[in-house]
N, C-alpha and C positions, 0 to 999 in steps of 0.2 A: 530542362532538368538533366543534370549529368547522371550518368550511370554510376552506381555504387561500386567502388573498387574493393578488391579482395581484403585488404588490411582494414577496411572500414567495418568489417564484421567484429562484433564485440568479443566473441569467444574464439578467435583465431589462435590456433595452437602453434607450437614450435617444433613439431616433428619434421623429419627430413622431407617428406613429400610436400608438406605445407610450405616449408622454407623454399623448396624448388619452385613451387607455384608463385610465391610472392616475388622471388627474383625474376622469374620469367615475365610476370605481369609488369613489374617495375621496369625491366629492360625494354619491353615492347611499348608500354603506354606511358610510363612516367607517372607523375602525380597530377591528378586532374582536379584542381580547385583547392580552396582553402580548407574545406572540411576534410578532404582526402589527405591533405598535408598534415593536419592536426592528428588525424587517425594514424597516419604512418609514424609520426613522432611518438605517439603513445605506444604503438606496437613495438617500435624499435627499443624504446625505454624498458618495456616489459621483457624483452628477450634476454635470456641468460647468456653468459659468456660462452657456454658450450654451443648454444644455438648460433651465436655470431660466428664462432669458429667454423661451424658447419657451413654457414653461408659463404664465408671467405673461401673455404675449400671448394665449394660448388662453382662460384663465380665471383672472384675477388673484385673485379672492376665494378660490377653492379652492386655488390655488398658495400663497398667503400663509398660509392656514389649515394647509396641509400642512407648511409650514416652521415655523410656530409649534408644531405638534404634535411636530415632529421635533427642532428645535434650540432651542426656547424663543422667547419674545417678543423678548428682546434680540438673540439671534442672527438671528432672522428680520428684525428691523428693520435690523441692520447689512447683512445680505445684500441686502435689498430696496433700501436706499439705494445700495449699491454698484452693483447691477444697474439701478436706475432711471436712474442717470447714463448707463449704456450704452444703455438703451432710448431715451432722449430725444436721442441723438446724431443729428445730421443726416447725410444722405448725403455731403455735402461733408466733414464732420468724419471720417467713417468712411474716405472715400477718402484724405484727407490723412494719416490715421494708417497708411495702407498696406494697408488691408483693402478687399476688393471687396464691393459690395452684394449682397444676396440675389438681386436681379433679374439682375445681371451674372453671378453664379455660376450661376443657373438657366439663363441663356442659353448660357453656355460649356458647361455640362454637357449641355444639349440638343444643341448642335452636336457635341460629342464623341460622344454616344450615336448620333447620326445617322451620323457617320463610321464608327463601329464597326459599325452595322447594314449600311451600304453595303459595308464591307470583308468582313463575314461573308457577305453575299449574293454578292459577287464570288468569294469563296473557295468557296462552295457550288457556284456555276456552274462554276468551274474543276475542282473535284473531280468533278462530274457528267460534264463533257466528258472528263476523264481516264479515268473509269470506262468510258465508252462506247468510247474509243480502246483501252483495255486489252482490252475484250471483243472488239473487232474484231481486234486483234492475236492474241489467243488463237485465234479462229476461223480467221484466216489461217494461223497456225502449224499448226493441225490439218489444213487443206487442203493445205499444202505437204507435210506428212508423208504424207498419203493419196496425193498425186500421186507422191511419190518411191517409195512402196511399189508403186503401179501401174506406174511406169516400170521398176522393177526386175523386176516380174512380166513385163512385155512383153519386156524384154531377155532374160529367162530363156526365155520361150516362143520368141523368135526364135532364140536359140542352139540350143534343142532342135530347132526346125524345120530349121535348117541342118545339125545333126548327123545327123538322120534322112535328109537328102538326100545325105549324104556330103560335104558342103562345110563342114567345121568351119573357122571363121576362124583364122588364124594370128596370135595376138596378140603374138608375140615380135618381130615386125618393127618 
């Protein structure tokens, strides 16, 4: 029984790290059997043009061979020429087309993540302060209850003292 290859996983993504792993495994092991071949074909067909461009930039030879093995020479040629036009676009052409560059995207994403980290830190600080205040409030409520109980006891003792002395207060006045 052959070992299952990476692209045979049903939910294999197309993030940069996954694409690197797929290319590395493909370059080192190739395709192992018919089931692996069909799984690779399905995986390559699911990949977006962006993911294919990423693969070309990482390892053009392995990416092209993977396309040839998956969709044939003619399909790989058409796909490559389509993507080659996109790969060679300048930053100005990308900007004029309404897209942001990867550098700008990375910068915006980094700023967003920094704001999220700062907001999370502020939230954690507020929750910590709230927790401390709630602890103090609980302690204060316990103290108030104890003091009320002691006051009632002292009033009761005082009433008993006056009653023994024959001087029961008249509360009806």
